[in-house]
LUMDO-710996 format. One record per residue: x, y, z of N, C-alpha, C, O in turn. Coordinates in steps of 0.02 Angstrom, whole numbers, padded with zeros to 5 digits, always signed. Atoms other than C-alpha are relative to their C-alpha. Layout:
BEGIN
XYZXYZXYZXYZ...
END
This chain:
BEGIN
-00002+00049-00047+01331+02875+02697+00022-00062-00036-00003-00080-00090-00032+00064+00029+01436+02714+02667-00038-00058+00026-00058-00058+00084+00039+00059-00012+01350+02549+02667+00054-00063+00014+00090-00086-00031-00055+00050-00021+01460+02416+02762-00032-00067-00002-00085-00074+00027+00020+00065+00002+01438+02231+02724+00046-00044+00037+00106-00047+00021-00043+00043-00049+01503+02109+02859+00033-00053-00046+00013-00064-00103-00035+00054+00041+01621+01972+02800-00037-00058-00010-00030-00092-00061+00046+00057+00000+01495+01839+02840-00052+00007-00051-00064-00038-00091+00047-00011+00053+01365+01914+02737+00026+00001-00072-00007-00019-00120-00033-00001+00067+01484+01940+02594+00008-00077-00028-00012-00094-00084-00011+00071+00017+01533+01752+02595-00067-00038-00015-00071-00081-00059+00067+00035+00011+01349+01698+02608-00026+00020-00068-00054-00022-00103+00029-00029+00061+01301+01805+02461+00040-00035-00064+00011-00057-00113-00037+00036+00053+01443+01731+02352-00018-00069-00004-00027-00096-00059+00027+00072+00007+01391+01557+02398-00060-00015-00033-00067-00065-00068+00062+00006+00031+01215+01587+02348+00005+00004-00074-00021-00037-00113-00011-00014+00075+01267+01660+02181+00032-00058-00034+00011-00078-00088-00037+00063+00031+01389+01511+02149-00047-00057-00002-00040-00101-00045+00044+00062+00004+01251+01390+02189-00046+00008-00052-00060-00040-00089+00047-00013+00059+01130+01474+02070+00036-00016-00066+00007-00050-00109-00033+00004+00060+01255+01475+01937+00012-00070-00018+00003-00090-00075-00013+00071+00012+01301+01295+01957-00064-00039-00017-00065-00081-00062+00059+00030+00014+01122+01245+01967-00026+00015-00075-00048-00029-00111+00022-00016+00065+01079+01343+01808+00042-00030-00054+00017-00047-00108-00045+00025+00057+01231+01281+01711-00019-00074-00011-00025-00099-00067+00013+00073+00000+01190+01101+01759-00065-00018-00038-00070-00066-00075+00065+00014+00029+01009+01116+01706-00004+00016-00075-00040-00016-00114-00004-00014+00071+01046+01196+01541+00038-00063-00033+00015-00086-00085-00033+00049+00032+01170+01058+01504-00038-00065-00007-00026-00103-00054+00037+00061+00002+01050+00918+01543-00053+00010-00054-00061-00035-00096+00049-00008+00051+00912+00993+01438+00028+00001-00072-00003-00028-00117-00030-00003+00065+01024+01027+01292+00020-00070-00024+00019-00082-00084-00019+00070+00013+01083+00837+01302-00059-00038-00019-00056-00085-00058+00065+00035+00009+00903+00785+01300-00030+00021-00069-00063-00020-00101+00035-00023+00057+00850+00890+01153+00038-00008-00061+00006+00003-00112-00039+00003+00059+00990+00862+01027-00037-00053-00038-00058-00104-00013+00034+00049+00048+00913+00779+00871+00045-00054-00021+00103-00045-00039-00034+00060+00027+00958+00603+00825-00041-00025-00060-00096-00003-00074+00035+00027+00062+00913+00505+00671-00068-00036+00017-00119-00023-00015+00058+00041-00027+00787+00386+00763-00028+00041+00062+00005+00072+00104+00039-00033-00057+00652+00452+00878+00029-00022+00068+00052-00078+00076-00015+00020-00074+00694+00454+01066+00074-00025+00002+00090-00061+00049-00069+00018-00005+00879+00426+01030+00019-00075-00015+00074-00101-00005-00006+00072+00017+00849+00249+00971+00063-00021-00053+00080+00021-00094-00054+00018+00049+00990+00161+00871-00035-00017-00065-00091-00041-00068+00024+00015+00069+00969+00144+00686+00006-00083-00006+00047-00115+00026+00004+00073+00018+00926-00039+00620+00062-00028-00036+00088-00081-00018-00047+00020+00031+01060-00049+00497+00057+00050-00013+00045+00110-00023-00061-00041+00017+01242+00017+00469+00013-00001-00076+00061-00032-00099-00011-00003+00072+01222+00052+00285-00003+00072-00023-00022+00118+00013-00020-00069+00023+01259+00200+00176-00071+00036+00003-00075+00093+00027+00061-00035+00007+01069+00238+00146-00019+00032+00068-00037+00090+00071+00012-00028-00061+01043+00256+00337+00053+00055+00032+00038+00104+00065-00060-00043-00030+01219+00333+00382-00007+00077-00040+00018+00127-00014+00002-00056+00031+01181+00470+00257-00049+00053+00030-00049+00113+00014+00047-00036-00036+01043+00533+00369+00033+00038+00062+00008+00088+00087-00040-00031-00061+01169+00577+00511+00011+00071-00006-00013+00109+00035-00014-00067+00007+01232+00739+00444-00057+00049+00010-00047+00104+00034+00051-00043+00005+01062+00809+00430-00035+00017+00071-00082+00056+00075+00013-00018-00069+01041+00810+00625+00034+00059+00025+00014+00089+00074-00038-00053-00025+01170+00941+00639-00036+00070+00011-00065+00099-00035+00035-00069-00016+01101+01103+00723-00067-00013+00016-00102+00037+00026+00074+00004-00009+00931+01024+00753-00008-00027+00070+00031-00067+00096+00020+00031-00064+00847+00991+00917-00059-00043-00003-00097-00035-00051+00055+00052+00004+00719+00851+00956-00069+00035-00013-00113+00005-00044+00069-00031+00004+00574+00973+00960-00012+00034-00068-00068+00051-00086+00005-00029+00062+00617+01046+00789-00052-00038-00051-00056-00099-00047+00039+00036+00050+00490+01005+00646+00049-00037-00050+00033-00091-00075-00050+00028+00046+00642+00967+00537+00028-00068+00028+00043-00113-00012-00023+00058-00034+00700+00834+00662-00057-00050-00003-00047-00108-00021+00055+00047+00005+00530+00760+00672-00017-00030-00067-00040-00087-00071-00002+00023+00067+00525+00744+00486+00050-00042-00015+00039-00085-00058-00058+00044+00010+00694+00663+00491-00019-00067+00030-00008-00120+00001+00021+00060-00033+00625+00542+00611-00050-00042-00038-00047-00103-00043+00052+00038+00047+00477+00499+00500+00030-00033-00058+00013-00090-00074-00027+00026+00059+00583+00480+00347+00042-00061+00012+00042-00109-00027-00045+00053-00017+00708+00368+00435-00042-00066+00017-00022-00121-00001+00048+00055-00010+00563+00255+00493-00023-00025-00069-00016-00085-00083+00030+00025+00059+00483+00248+00320+00045-00028-00047+00023-00064-00092-00051+00032+00046+00645+00201+00230+00029-00059+00033+00076-00088+00007-00023+00061-00040+00670+00061+00359+00066+00006+00040+00096-00045+00057-00064-00007-00044+00822+00135+00458-00019+00000+00073+00023-00015+00115+00021-00006-00068+00722+00156+00616-00065-00049+00016-00107-00062-00027+00062+00048-00014+00593+00038+00702-00061+00027+00010-00113-00005-00002+00062-00034-00010+00471+00170+00747-00004+00069-00019+00047+00102-00015+00008-00073+00017+00406+00338+00691-00006+00044+00059-00006+00018+00115+00002-00039-00054+00393+00486+00797-00073+00000+00026-00119+00009-00014+00067+00006-00023+00240+00469+00912-00040+00063+00005-00015+00114+00029+00047-00055-00003+00099+00587+00901+00016+00063-00043-00006+00120-00032-00026-00064+00036+00187+00695+00768-00054+00009-00060-00074+00065-00074+00051-00005+00059+00064+00661+00622-00072-00015+00020-00085-00060+00060+00063-00002-00014-00120+00687+00627-00044-00022-00064-00021-00026-00121+00047+00013+00057-00273+00639+00522-00016+00060-00041-00018+00054-00102+00030-00051+00027-00330+00806+00482+00052+00056-00023+00088+00083+00018-00051-00049+00033-00226+00924+00362-00007+00064+00037+00045+00097+00044+00006-00070-00027-00295+01083+00450+00006-00010+00076-00013+00037+00112-00006+00009-00071-00261+01014+00624-00056-00010+00046-00052-00010+00107+00066+00008-00036-00442+00986+00669+00000-00064+00039+00043-00106+00024+00005+00057-00040-00490+00853+00798-00041-00054-00039-00099-00040-00052+00029+00048+00035-00538+00694+00704-00060-00036+00043-00065-00032+00104+00053+00044-00040-00688+00583+00750+00039-00070+00005+00045-00106-00045-00036+00056-00019-00590+00441+00830-00047-00068-00002-00024-00125+00001+00043+00058+00001-00744+00329+00823-00012-00021-00077-00045-00071-00093+00012+00018+00078-00741+00329+00626+00039-00065-00010+00088-00083+00023-00030+00065+00022-00704+00163+00542+00042-00001-00066+00018+00017-00120-00048+00003+00066-00550+00137+00417-00004-00073-00015+00011-00117+00026-00004+00066+00034-00571-00014+00306+00067-00024-00023+00074-00032-00083-00070+00016+00021-00384-00065+00302+00002-00055-00030+00050-00061-00069-00009+00065+00031-00417-00237+00246+00030-00048+00046+00028-00107+00029-00027+00050-00049-00330-00318+00399-00056-00042+00031-00050-00102+00042+00062+00024-00030-00504-00347+00473-00064+00009-00037-00074+00061-00068+00055-00008+00042-00669-00381+00395-00039+00064+00017-00067+00095-00028+00045-00054-00022-00757-00242+00496+00040+00066+00001+00013+00119+00017-00045-00062-00002-00609-00117+00482+00029+00009+00065+00025-00034+00109-00018-00020-00070-00526-00023+00627-00022+00068+00013-00032+00108-00033+00019-00072-00021-00575+00132+00721+00060+00044+00000+00117+00024+00014-00059-00045+00007-00473+00285+00696+00045+00007+00063+00103+00024+00056-00038+00002-00058-00415+00279+00873+00047-00045-00002+00105-00026+00004-00050+00056+00001-00333+00112+00862+00047+00008-00057+00107-00002-00049-00046-00006+00062-00265+00143+00687+00055+00050+00017+00113+00037+00003-00052-00060-00012-00175+00309+00745+00058-00024+00042+00111+00008+00040-00054+00029-00040-00070+00202+00865+00043-00053-00040+00095-00076-00016-00042+00054+00041-00005+00080+00729+00050+00037-00038+00039+00090-00066-00055-00031+00044+00164+00112+00647-00015+00001-00069+00009+00043-00106+00004+00005+00072+00102+00061+00483-00047+00063-00029-00051+00078-00089+00040-00051+00028-00020+00209+00482+00043+00057-00023+00016+00101-00057-00049-00047+00007+00132+00317+00465+00050-00016-00058+00101+00018-00066-00039+00017+00058+00206+00234+00311-00020+00048-00061-00080+00059-00071+00007-00048+00054+00222+00354+00160-00027-00044-00061-00005-00101-00070+00026+00034+00062+00124+00303-00002+00052+00011-00056+00074-00038-00087-00041-00018+00059+00236+00388-00130+00062+00035+00026+00114+00022-00004-00052-00034-00013+00353+00501-00037+00014+00000+00077-00031-00004+00119-00018+00009-00075+00449+00498+00130+00020+00067+00032+00045+00113+00000-00023-00061-00042+00478+00627+00269-00050+00054+00006-00032+00110+00025+00054-00045-00005+00307+00713+00265-00063-00036+00029-00076-00092+00008+00057+00024-00019+00148+00683+00359-00055-00002-00056-00098-00047-00057+00045-00010+00050+00051+00736+00211-00017-00061-00044-00073-00073-00066+00008+00059+00041+00085+00576+00114-00008-00066+00037-00001-00120+00009+00003+00070-00037+00057+00448+00258-00070-00027-00010-00116+00010-00028+00062+00035+00001-00080+00322+00258-00048+00041+00046-00105+00055+00027+00044-00030-00046-00150+00411+00408-00039+00065-00019-00099+00077-00007+00022-00067+00023-00165+00583+00334-00052-00008-00060-00103+00027-00065+00038+00011+00064-00238+00517+00168-00066-00032+00022-00116-00026-00013+00061+00032-00030-00367+00420+00274-00045+00044+00037-00099+00024+00059+00036-00044-00045-00424+00574+00365-00074+00006-00015-00113+00014+00032+00073-00006+00018-00593+00582+00269-00038-00062+00041-00094-00053+00063+00033+00055-00035-00634+00412+00353-00019+00025+00073-00067+00002+00103+00007-00020-00072-00619+00503+00523-00027+00075+00000-00015+00116+00045+00044-00063+00000-00730+00654+00466+00047+00063+00003+00028+00110+00037-00046-00057+00008-00586+00777+00431-00031+00044-00048-00053+00020-00100+00027-00049+00043-00648+00939+00351+00041+00002-00065+00101-00011-00065-00032-00009+00070-00607+00965+00163+00042-00053-00016+00093-00041-00047-00038+00066+00021-00543+00787+00142-00054-00045-00020-00101-00056+00018+00051+00045+00029-00640+00669+00030+00031-00053-00044+00087-00044-00070-00026+00053+00044-00619+00508-00068-00004+00019-00068-00052+00051-00089-00006-00022+00070-00567+00529-00244+00002-00059-00048-00009-00052-00108-00009+00060+00041-00541+00350-00305-00028-00058+00034-00032-00066+00095+00026+00063-00011-00616+00187-00310+00029-00060-00037+00047-00053-00096-00030+00053+00032-00552+00016-00349-00046-00021-00059-00023-00029-00116+00045+00028+00046-00708-00040-00438-00039+00063-00036-00062+00109-00002+00031-00055+00039-00782+00076-00579-00066+00016+00016-00090+00071-00001+00072-00014-00019-00955+00061-00511-00003+00029+00072-00056+00050+00096-00004-00033-00068-00900+00124-00341-00019-00052+00057-00020-00037+00117+00022+00049-00058-00955-00038-00250+00062-00038+00019+00114-00033-00014-00053+00048-00029-00844-00158-00157+00006-00063-00049-00041-00084-00083-00004+00054+00048-00769-00301-00254-00030-00058+00019-00045-00063+00078+00037+00062-00022-00849-00472-00254+00042-00055+00029+00017-00105+00056-00054+00046-00035-00684-00562-00199+00038+00037+00048+00097+00048+00035-00044-00044-00042-00629-00459-00051+00051-00033+00028+00104-00004+00037-00054+00037-00042-00531-00595+00035+00050-00033-00054+00094-00070-00032-00040+00034+00049-00443-00650-00132+00071+00029+00017+00077+00091+00021-00064-00031-00009-00253-00633-00096+00037+00013-00062+00029-00025-00110-00034-00022+00061-00145-00549-00222+00073+00009+00021+00090+00063+00046-00069-00009-00018+00037-00577-00192+00055+00031-00049+00113+00044-00033-00047-00022+00055+00113-00517-00355+00008+00081+00003+00065+00104+00007-00012-00074-00001+00087-00327-00352-00001+00033+00063+00043+00074+00078+00013-00034-00063+00022-00276-00183+00013-00035+00064+00020-00004+00118-00003+00041-00057+00043-00427-00070-00054+00015+00052-00042+00019+00112+00060-00015-00047-00130-00390+00001-00054-00040-00027-00048-00069-00081+00065+00021+00019-00306-00455-00008-00035+00058-00038-00010+00114-00044+00044-00050+00039-00442-00367-00108-00029+00056+00042-00040+00112+00021+00024-00061-00045-00506-00271+00042+00061+00049+00014+00051+00110+00021-00056-00043-00010-00330-00206+00070+00013+00040-00068+00033+00098-00063-00010-00030+00060-00317-00164-00115-00055+00060-00007-00042+00118-00023+00053-00060-00007-00488-00068-00102+00019+00056+00047+00003+00114+00033-00017-00052-00041-00420+00025+00038+00051+00042-00025+00047+00102-00016-00057-00034+00031-00262+00075-00051-00027+00046-00054-00011+00105-00057+00036-00050+00054-00366+00142-00203-00038+00061+00031-00039+00117+00004+00046-00057-00025-00482+00242-00086+00046+00053+00029+00021+00107+00043-00043-00053-00021-00328+00339-00027+00038+00037-00058+00076+00083-00043-00027-00027+00058-00271+00388-00199-00042+00067-00022-00103+00071-00021+00033-00058+00037-00301+00562-00278-00027-00015-00066-00010-00068-00093+00035+00017+00063-00407+00574-00437+00057-00013-00054+00049-00059-00094-00047+00009+00053-00243+00593-00546+00038-00065+00017+00055-00104-00028-00038+00066-00017-00153+00449-00447-00045-00058-00022-00018-00107-00048+00049+00051+00013-00315+00342-00474+00004-00018-00078+00002-00076-00099+00004+00008+00069-00311+00370-00660+00064-00037-00029+00061-00079-00075-00064+00027+00023-00124+00327-00680+00026-00062+00036+00070-00095+00009-00022+00060-00034-00100+00189-00554+00002-00068-00038+00052-00103-00037+00001+00069+00033-00157+00034-00659+00056-00002-00050+00088-00054-00058-00051+00008+00050-00037+00079-00795+00074+00006+00033+00121-00022+00005-00060-00007-00035+00104+00129-00669+00015-00066+00028+00074-00085+00024-00007+00063-00030+00080-00039-00581+00008-00053-00052+00037-00106-00039+00001+00046+00050+00058-00125-00747-00054-00050+00006-00054-00099-00031+00057+00061-00015-00098-00226-00682-00068+00035+00010-00073+00090+00039+00074-00024-00008-00286-00197-00685-00023-00048+00057-00045-00105+00046+00022+00042-00069-00325-00262-00504-00076-00008-00002-00101-00058+00023+00069-00005-00002-00509-00217-00531-00023-00073-00031-00073-00102-00009+00024+00063+00039-00524-00375-00643+00017-00055+00048-00024-00100+00054-00021+00057-00046-00432-00488-00515-00047-00007+00059-00059-00062+00082+00040-00006-00057-00545-00432-00375-00073-00010-00014-00114-00015+00032+00070+00018+00020-00704-00463-00470-00043+00063+00004-00100+00057+00026+00033-00062-00001-00759-00282-00485-00058+00004-00048-00057-00027-00101+00057-00012+00049-00926-00228-00563+00018+00066-00038+00059+00106-00016-00003-00061+00043-00936-00093-00700+00061+00000-00049+00077+00052-00078-00059+00006+00044-00787-00152-00800-00015+00007-00080-00064-00020-00105+00010-00008+00064-00773-00104-00975+00031-00052-00042+00090-00048-00059-00025+00065+00032-00756-00270-01066+00031+00012-00071+00079-00021-00092-00028-00017+00068-00728-00189-01240+00066+00027+00003+00107+00009-00038-00060-00021-00013-00585-00093-01172+00054-00052+00023+00113-00049+00004-00038+00051-00028-00513-00238-01084+00020-00051-00065+00079-00071-00069-00014+00037+00057-00521-00344-01249+00049+00038-00045+00097+00011-00071-00042-00042+00045-00444-00201-01349+00076+00000+00027+00126-00003-00009-00068+00001-00038-00302-00198-01222+00044-00063-00008+00105-00061-00013-00031+00062+00005-00263-00380-01236+00023-00012-00070+00066-00054-00082-00025+00008+00071-00246-00358-01429+00069+00038-00007+00114+00024-00047-00062-00043+00005-00115-00225-01393+00059-00044+00034+00113-00051+00006-00055+00037-00037-00016-00331-01265-00031-00047+00046-00081-00033+00079+00022+00049-00047-00035-00490-01169+00067-00036+00021+00106-00062-00018-00052+00028-00032+00091-00552-01044+00003-00075-00004-00050-00106-00011-00010+00077-00014+00151-00731-01030+00047-00012+00059+00098+00022+00064-00043+00024-00058+00225-00812-00872+00062-00034-00030+00117-00010-00015-00058+00026+00031+00341-00922-00971+00011+00024-00069-00031+00017-00114-00015-00028+00068+00431-00840-01116+00055-00039-00030+00082-00087-00002-00048+00029+00035+00552-00883-01245-00002-00071-00012+00049-00105-00005+00009+00066+00006+00482-01047-01281-00018-00047+00059-00032-00106+00051+00009+00038-00062+00457-01102-01102-00073-00013+00005-00114+00015-00031+00068+00020-00013+00300-01182-01035-00003-00019+00069+00047-00040+00097+00006+00023-00060+00225-01219-00870+00004-00072+00014-00036-00107-00017-00018+00064-00011+00289-01387-00802-00059-00036+00031-00087-00083+00004+00054+00031-00034+00157-01427-00676-00047+00057+00033-00034+00086+00086+00045-00057-00022+00009-01302-00659-00024-00003+00073-00034+00048+00107+00023+00011-00070-00045-01373-00494+00050+00004+00055+00034+00001+00114-00065-00009-00049+00128-01352-00411-00011+00068+00039-00030+00118+00010-00009-00057-00035+00139-01229-00269+00069+00033+00002+00116+00001+00023-00066-00023+00007+00281-01114-00294+00019+00044+00059+00078+00056+00071-00015-00039-00056+00263-01007-00141+00028-00043+00063+00022-00104+00066-00034+00034-00060+00352-01049+00026-00046+00006+00068-00060+00061+00092+00038-00011-00058+00248-01086+00178+00041+00027+00056+00097+00006+00070-00043-00031-00055+00300-00979+00323+00033+00061-00015+00044+00105+00027-00034-00062+00025+00385-00850+00211-00047+00039-00039-00053+00099-00026+00048-00034+00037+00256-00802+00090-00073+00013+00033-00097-00031+00068+00060-00016-00033+00092-00716+00145-00059-00044-00029-00105-00065+00005+00055+00032+00041-00014-00803+00011+00036-00070-00029+00095-00074-00045-00025+00068+00036+00000-00993-00057-00029+00010-00071-00089+00020-00078+00014-00002+00072-00005-00984-00248+00028-00057-00042+00086-00077-00034-00029+00042+00052+00009-01109-00388+00029+00026-00063+00025+00086-00076-00031-00023+00060+00097-01101-00551-00059+00020-00044-00053+00072-00076+00059-00024+00039-00078-01092-00639-00020+00064+00018-00032+00105-00025+00028-00061-00020-00131-00952-00537+00046+00060-00023+00023+00112-00046-00047-00052+00026+00030-00852-00577-00004+00005-00080+00013+00058-00107-00001-00003+00068+00007-00895-00759-00068+00039-00018-00068+00080-00064+00064-00037+00014-00176-00832-00757+00005+00072+00014-00022+00116-00020-00007-00079-00016-00126-00672-00670+00042+00034-00053+00024+00087-00078-00041-00028+00056+00007-00638-00796-00040+00011-00065-00033+00063-00097+00039+00000+00062-00111-00674-00940-00059+00054-00003-00069+00092-00050+00063-00040-00010-00270-00585-00878+00009+00069+00028-00023+00116+00004-00008-00058-00038-00212-00451-00763+00049+00046-00013+00039+00107-00008-00055-00046+00020-00050-00386-00814-00009+00030-00073-00023-00003-00123+00014-00041+00066-00062-00246-00952+00052+00028-00030+00042+00052-00085-00057-00036+00024+00100-00178-00984+00063-00041-00001+00068-00086+00040-00059+00033+00000+00279-00239-01032+00034+00009+00072+00065-00037+00098-00031-00015-00066+00338-00158-00866-00027-00048+00049+00015-00075+00085+00035+00050-00041+00217-00270-00768+00026-00073-00011+00039-00113+00034-00010+00069+00025+00259-00423-00868+00075-00014+00016+00091-00072+00029-00062+00013+00000+00446-00397-00852+00026+00015+00087+00085+00009+00105-00020-00012-00068+00444-00352-00660+00027-00064+00033-00009-00113+00034-00027+00049-00031+00559-00467-00571-00034-00015+00072-00039-00072+00096+00038+00006-00062+00467-00432-00408-00061-00048-00006-00072-00096+00032+00067+00034+00013+00302-00495-00479+00008-00069-00011-00026-00109+00021+00003+00071+00026+00351-00654-00563+00070-00035+00000+00079-00088-00031-00064+00029-00002+00533-00687-00525+00001-00077+00029+00023-00124-00003+00007+00064-00027+00501-00833-00411-00035-00050-00048-00009-00104-00064+00045+00044+00042+00364-00907-00520+00033-00020-00059+00029-00079-00077-00040+00018+00062+00468-00906-00674+00057-00045+00014+00069-00091-00026-00055+00050-00015+00618-00992-00589-00031-00068+00013-00002-00117-00008+00018+00061-00025+00508-01127-00515-00049-00027-00054-00045-00087-00068+00056+00033+00042+00362-01153-00640+00020-00005-00065-00003-00055-00093-00007+00015+00061+00430-01131-00804+00062-00048-00022+00112-00056+00013-00044+00051+00022+00527-01258-00907+00070+00030-00013+00120-00006-00012-00068-00037+00010+00668-01134-00942+00020+00038+00061+00066+00079+00056-00014-00026-00064+00673-01081-00758+00062-00040+00024+00077-00096+00002-00064+00033-00027+00833-01121-00662-00020-00060+00047+00012-00112+00047+00022+00048-00053+00740-01219-00523-00034-00058-00049-00020-00118-00039+00034+00053+00038+00634-01312-00656+00053-00039-00047+00045-00098-00064-00056+00030+00046+00790-01348-00766+00038-00052+00045+00054-00108+00024-00026+00052-00043+00869-01429-00612-00033-00061+00005-00004-00115+00007+00041+00057-00014+00724-01538-00590-00004-00046-00068-00010-00108-00064+00002+00036+00069+00721-01589-00779+00069-00039-00020+00071-00086-00059-00066+00026+00027+00909-01626-00791+00001-00077+00027-00022-00092+00082-00006+00066-00020+00941-01811-00784+00044-00024+00054+00102-00005+00048-00042+00013-00047+01014-01885-00630+00059-00054-00017+00057-00088-00068-00059+00048+00014+01175-01990-00620-00024-00072-00007+00001-00111-00048+00026+00066+00005+01071-02147-00587-00040-00013-00068-00044-00068-00095+00036+00002+00066+00966-02105-00743+00050-00016-00053+00038-00061-00093-00044+00009+00051+01120-02093-00848+00028-00067+00006+00042-00097-00046-00025+00075-00008+01182-02263-00778-00042-00043-00037-00021-00081-00081+00059+00041+00027+01014-02340-00822+00006+00005-00084+00007-00046-00118-00007-00013+00074+01030-02264-01004+00063-00040-00026+00059-00079-00074-00060+00036+00018+01203-02330-01019-00009-00080-00003+00010-00115-00050+00013+00070-00002+01152-02501-00965-00047-00026-00058-00033-00075-00092+00047+00013+00053+01004-02504-01084+00027+00006-00063+00010-00035-00106-00033-00010+00061+01110-02439-01224+00047-00059-00019+00050-00082-00077-00043+00049+00008+01238-02572-01196-00037-00066-00023-00016-00103-00068+00046+00065+00006+01102-02712-01190-00032+00003-00075-00036-00050-00106+00025+00000+00062+01023-02647-01356+00058-00003-00048+00045-00029-00102-00061+00012+00044+01199-02644-01440+00008-00081+00002+00011-00111-00051-00010+00076+00002+01221-02828-01391-00056-00035-00034-00046-00086-00067+00062+00036+00030+01039-02870-01445+00005+00007-00078-00012-00037-00117-00011-00011+00075+01079-02795-01615+00052-00039-00029+00047-00064-00085-00054+00044+00026+01240-02886-01629-00020-00068-00009-00003-00099-00059+00028+00074+00007+01155-03054-01595-00044-00007-00056-00040-00058-00090+00048-00001+00053+01019-03014-01719+00040-00002-00065+00026-00042-00110-00039-00004+00067+01146-02971-01854+00037-00065-00007+00041-00092-00062-00038+00065+00011+01247-03126-01819-00041-00060-00018-00013-00105-00047+00039+00054+00020+01100-03245-01841-00034+00009-00066-00069-00035-00090+00032-00004+00060+01047-03167-02001+00051-00008-00058+00033-00005-00117
END
């Protein structure tokens, strides 16, 4: 028996099939366009058109927005400063994926009472990498997981040798960390045991002394000073005005005088690396020291000064001549 299909039914069938194909094709095209990986999360533009950022572009090839590699790229691009924001909700507190206690308190140093884990999770700064970029494992958030009761995560490092908080929590430290001592205490609390041991020498500074910690080994401190002691003003230079403020209001986080910079260099810095670090003392040496460029400009005689000297010199010559003539 043959099956006959009317012309009307045939055309209707073809129309439905074409419509389905068109709809399917359009839908696939839209989804693909939305899922293609870009350097910055959510397709945002990069902040800077520089080599460091442009080198990230080829790494998006063949990736989709939902790929882990793409999310890692978003994170790295944010951490190195190429993008304004990290990927939302990608990293978590707990390494094993457990639900954290969002009511836990993280003593970040920004607030006296700390911040709860829920609020901190939504701050971009929580996803900054401590030592490496492009991985959730090294973010401030992941390292702070033990504050939020994450299993198998614990504190391994303390700023103060006796395990207590420093006696000067609000003291501002603009040279090494650009933080106050509460913030420094928080940074130390995120370090591993090995990092904790090496950090003071790597940074070239013993911040426990600066923050007024208890449990310090004074014999060891004295011995270290015998080995090396930093000077703010070197090569015969000296501090011109100890009370002068060398930091800039509105630009620098903390206001500091030349004397404070000199004290920090002498008492806190422990290695040649720390002493030679331009980021630590570049501005202070330029402004405060007699052989700094800013100070040299201040010490150079002005044209009016030279005019006065010339006048005095001429007057002295005339006086001498008169005295000689009368004798």
